[in-house]
N, C-alpha and C positions, 0 to 999 in steps of 0.2 A: 439475394446477391449472387452474381456469378463470380465465385471466388477465384477461379482460374483466370478469368478476364481481368479482375482487379489486380491480382498478383502480377500478371504479365504487363499490365499497363504501368504499374509502379516500377517494375524493372526497366521498362522502356524509358520512362521519364526520369529515371535516376541515373541514366547513362549506361545502362546495360549491366549484365552480370559481373563483369570484371571491375566495376566501380564499387562493389560491395565488399566491406571488410567483415562485417558481422551483422546478423539479423536475429532479433528475438522479439518477444511481445509481452505486454502486460494485459490487464483486463480489457482495455479498449483500444490500445495503440500498438501498431507495428513499429518497433524501434530499430533503426538502421544506422550503422556506422558507415559513413560514405568516405571513400578515398579522396575524390575530387568534387567538391561542392559546385564548381562551375559547370559541371555536366548535368546538374539537376535542374529540371524545368518545373519550378514551383507552381506556376500558374496552371500548367498541364496536370500536375498532381492534384491540385485543388478541384479541377474540373472532372476528375474521374467519378463516375456515378457510384455512390456508396461511400466515398471519402467525405467525412464530416469536417475535417480541419487538419491543420499541420502545426507542429511545434518545432522550431529550429533551435537546437541546443547542441550539447556535446554529441547527441545522436539526433538524427532526423526522425521525428515521430509522426506517423500518419494515423489519424484517428478514424477507425472504421466501426467501432462499437463492440460491446461484450460478445464473446463467443466468436465473432467474425475475425477478430485480431489473430487468434490462434490459427485459424484455417488459412488466412492469407499469408501469415509468416511461414507456415509449413510449406505452402506452395512455393514461396520464394526460396526457402532453404532446400527444397527438393530440386529446384532448378540449379541452385548453386552446386549441389553435389554432382551434377552432371558435367561440370567443367572438367576438362582434362588438364594435365600438367602443362601442355602446350598453351592452353588458354590463360593460365595464370602462372607464368614463370616465377621462380623464387624471387628474383629481383623486383618483380612487380608487387608481389605480396609484401616484401619488406618495405617497399616504397609506400604502400597503402598503410601499413602499420605505423610507419614513421609519420605520415601525414596525420593519422588519427591521434597519435601522441602529441604532435605539435599543436593540434587544435585543442586538445585537452589542457595543455599548458597555458593556453590563453584564458581559460576560465578563472574566475576568482576562487581563492582557496575555499571559502565557505561553500560556494556553489559546487565545487568539485567534491567536497566532503559529503554534501547532501546527495549528490548524484551517486556516489559510491554506496551510500546507505540504501538508496532507492534500488540500485542494481542488486544489492545483497538480498533485499526482502521481496522483490518482485517474483522470483521463483517460488518463494514460500507462500505468497499471498493466496493462491487458490486453496491450499490446505488450511491456512488460517481462517479463511471465510467459512469453509465447510465445518471445521472443528468449532468455530465460534457459534455458528447456527445450531449445531447439534448440542453444544453446551447449553445454549439458551433453552432449547426444547427440554433438555434434562432438568434444568433449573425450574422450569414451569411445572414439570411432573413432581419433582421433589418438594418444591415450595407448597404446592397444593396439598400434598400428603402431610407436610409438617403442620399446615394450618388446620387440617382435619384432625390430626393427632391432638393438638392443643384444645380445639373446640370440644372434642369428645372425650378428653381426659384419658387418652390411650397411654398405657404404661409399657415399658420395655418387656420383652419376652425372650428369655435366654440371651443369645448374642445379638438379637435384633433390637435396634433403637425404636422408640415410638414411631418415628417417621417410616422406618423400614417395615414395621408391623403393618402400617396402613398400605404401603406399597405392595407388600406381599398379599394383603387381602384383595387389592385391586389387580393382582397378577401383573404388576409392573416392576417388581423388584429386579427381576432378571434383565429387563430392558434398561432400567436405570444403571445397573452395573455395566452393561454392555456399552452404553453411551459414555459412562464415566471413564472406562478404560480407553475408549477411542480418543476422547478429547484430551485426557491427561497424557496420552502417548505423544501428542503434538506439543502441548504447552509445557509438559514436564521435561521434554528433551529438546526444546527449542534452541537451547544454547549449542547443541551439537549441529543441528541443521544450519544455524546461522554461521557456525564455524566453517562448515563445508562450503556454503555459498560465498562467504567472505574470502576464503582461500582461492576460490575460483576467480573472484573479482580482482584479487591482487596477484594473480598468476603464481600461486603457490600450490603445494601438495594438498589436495582437498581432504584426504584422510587425516593428515597431520592437523589441518584446521579443525576437523571434527573432533579430534582427540583433545585439543586444547579446550574446545567447548565442553567436552565431557568432564574434564578435570574441574571446571568451575561448578559443577553440580554434584560432584562426588560426595557421598555421605561422610567419608573420613575427614573432610575438611575441618570439622569441629575439633579434631585432635590438634590442629594447628592454630586454633583460635579464630578460624574463619567460619562463616556461615555459607552453606551451599547456595549458590546463586548470587553471592555478594558481588556487587559491581555490575551485575546484570549483563545484558547484551552489549552495553558500551564497552565493558572490559574485554569481552570475547572478541569483538570486532577489532579493537585496538591491538590486542595481543596477536591476533592472526595477521594483521598488517605488519606488525613488527617481526613476526616469525618469517614472513616472506622476504623481508629485507635481510634478516640474519642468514637465512638459507642461501641467498645469493652470494653473500659475503663469504660464508664458509666454503661454498662450492668452489670459489676461486682459488683457495689455498690448499684444498684437499686433493691429493693425486687421483686421477681418474679411476685407477684400479681399486681404490678404497672408497670411492664416492658413495656407492650404494649402501655401504654399511656405516661408514664414519659420519657422513654428513647428517643423515636423519637423527643419529644418536646424539651428536653434539647439539644440534638444533633443539631437539626435544628436551635435553637436560637444561640447556640455557634458558629456554622459553618457559619451562615449567617452574624453574626457580624464580624467574622474573614475574611470572603470573601469580604465583602464590605469595611472594614476599613484597612485591611492589605494586603490580598492576591491580590485583583484586582489592587490596586495601584502599588504594588511591581512587580507583573507579567506584568503589563503594561510597566514598565521600562525595564524589561528583554526582553519582546517581541519586543519592539522598538529597543533595542540594537542589538538583533539578526538580525532584518530586515535591520537596517542601516549598520551593519557589512557585511551582504551578498551583499546588494546593492553596498556598497563601494568596496567589493572584485570584483564583476562583472564589476563595472565601471572602477576602477583603474587597476585591474588585467588584463582586456582585454582578448586577445586571449590565453594568458598563463593560466589564470584562467579557461577559457573554456576547454582547453586541459586537464589540470590536473584533474578537477572535472569530466569530462566525462570519462576519463581513469580510475578513481577510482570507479565509480559506479558499474561496473560489479562485483568488489570484494565485495561491500556492498550487492549486490543482492545475490551473492553466499552464503553469511552468513545470509541472511534474514533480514538484518538490514536496508534496504532501506525504510521499512514502518515507521521507526522512524522519517523520514523526513516529513511525512504527515502534522503534525501541522505547520511546517515552510512553506510548500507550501500554505496551506490554509490561514495562516496569511498574506502571500505576496499577495494573491488574495484579501483578505479583505482590505488590506492597499492600494494597488496600482491597483487592477483589473487584474494584470498579475502575472504569476508564471514563471519567467525566469529560475529559477533553475531547474524546472521540464523539461523545453525544453532541457536543457543540460543533465539532467539525462537520458532521453529516447534515447539519442544518443548511449547509451550502447547497445540498441537493434540493431542498425545498425552495430556496431562493431562485435557483436556476430553472426549476420546473415552472414556478409562477411567472417568471419573466418570459420564458419561451411560450407559455400559453397566451400571454398578452400579445406577443409578436405574431402568433398564429392568427389571432383575431384581428390584428391591425393590418398586416401586410397584404399587398395586392400582387405580390410576386408568387406565381404558381410553384416555382421551384422551392422557394422558402417554405411555402405551405406544405409541400410534400415532405421536405426534410423535417419540419417541426412535427408533423403527424407521426413520423416514425421515431423521432428522438424522444418526445415527451413520455410515451408509455415506457420506454426503456429506462428512462431516468426515474420515473415513479417507482419502478420495480427494483432498481439496483444502483446504477451509477450515473453521475451527472455529466460526464464528458460529452455524450451526444448532444445535450442541450447547450453546453458551454461552447463547444467548437462548431456545432452545426447550425446553431440558431443565434445565440446571444452575442457572441463575439462578432460574427458577421453583421449583426444589426447595430453593433457599436454601443449605443446608450444602454441597451438591455442588459449587458454584462454588469454595468455599474449599478443600475437600479435593482437588478437581481441580487447583487452582493449586499446592498443595503437592506433589501427584504430579508435576506438570510440572517442579518444581524438581529432582526426582531424575533426570528426563530430561536436564536441563541439566548435572547433575553428570557424567553419562556422556558427554555431548558434549565436555566439557573433558578428562575422563580419556582418551577415545579419540581426541582431536584431530580431531573432525569439523568440517568447515567447508564452505562453499559457494562456488562461483565465479559465482553469479548470484543473483537474487532473484525470488521468484514466490509460488506457493501452497505450502501445507504438505502434510502427510500423504504419500501415495504419489506425488503430483505433484512433490514436492521431490526425488525420487530422481535425476533427470537433472542436478540442480543440485549434487549433492554432489561436492566436490573430491577429487582424488587417488585416485579409485576406492574411497573408503571407504563403499561402499553397505551392506555388512553391518554396519559399525560404526554407521551412521546408523539402520538398522533395529533394532539392539540397543538403542540409546539411546531410540528411540521406544517400543519395547516396554517398556523399563524405566519410562519415565514413565507409560505407559498402565496398566501393571500396578500400580504404586505408587498411582496415583489410584483405580484400581478397588478395591483392598484397603482403602484409607483410607475411601473413600466407602461401601463396603458395611458396614464395621465401624461407622462413625459412624451410618449409617442404621439399623442394627440396634439400636444403643444408644438412639437417639432414638425408636425405634418407628415409623420411616417406613414399614416394610413392613406395619404394622398399620393405617395411616391409610386411611380410606374416603373415597370421593368426596364 
């Protein structure tokens, strides 16, 4: 991909640099807040070579694929930095911000909440993926040592547990400690990172947001009858949102000369009291209720729940709403050590790959063939967006048949008891995240979803005459 050309073409077809309010990216998408949507040429954007699809929402999302999204977003932001004050007068900036806020107000409340959650976790996602994979590798090393210790009746030596004795014998104990420190530095302090990104999302002080997150994991909480981490990230995000509101109210009544000292002091005192005595206990009840509800659904719903949830996930991904589930996945890991819902979610990847493969074999469109050949390997390795937006949604029926196929993968996940001990990407990249060494079971579930989606898509495509359609 010619990243400069793609970035410049996006700028051109979005009405020029002065029509951008904000530009960022996630794993596969360049996310842009546009001031005036009427200046955007959607058809021209779709025709840019390398663009796999578009999502119109609170932000305009251009799907270009993993890795590429970061480079394209950087190019656009570099161009935006070159604007002078004359190019973007204050009144123009204010007008853009006003337009963006008005557009956000038109969203449904639930959708706005999910979008905020997504924006909070998107910056953390790369670290979550990296730490999750490294945690999975460490679990493989430790579990193998533990199994060897049991099989060979190894006993503890000094301060070393039987598992550590085996690791030391294999010269892997230092590596295991290294990986353990690295991964726990993310998951152990995730409340702080979420507090920082939440404060940025809600236009508050990011350090104050991180401080509220730190309070929720302080070991001294037990002295107040609370458990560190009680209420989870749900409580952190809500308290930071409330902090941003309180800060704005307090700043209106505090004299300017005292603002820098008095405002943060009052806000911190008020929010800490609310966090410890109201929000954390209440969020703990909510968090426990969500976890018990999901665990009950997966336990009692069985294969039906697995099918329905997996079949629905491609739809959530297509809307960019799947990031809203991150707090739930993380809370499940904190509570049980596993994230069974994430194992079901990533079956959407299998369904989309199977459907795209069928489209590749059926289509007579050379452009579609080229896109499919590039999208399928990327989705097998990591993320499903390239096949979703580049192949299956343009084909139409393939997105539906692929979603149904993904449901069969979810059935196998439930039947085989597949779960993950981290969250990250899908496809082969998810292998290190699989819990309890059930790697073959995960591959079998993935292949089931992929095969079911391929067969369904191929048969429906034949019946619809998709293989006879010309360009």
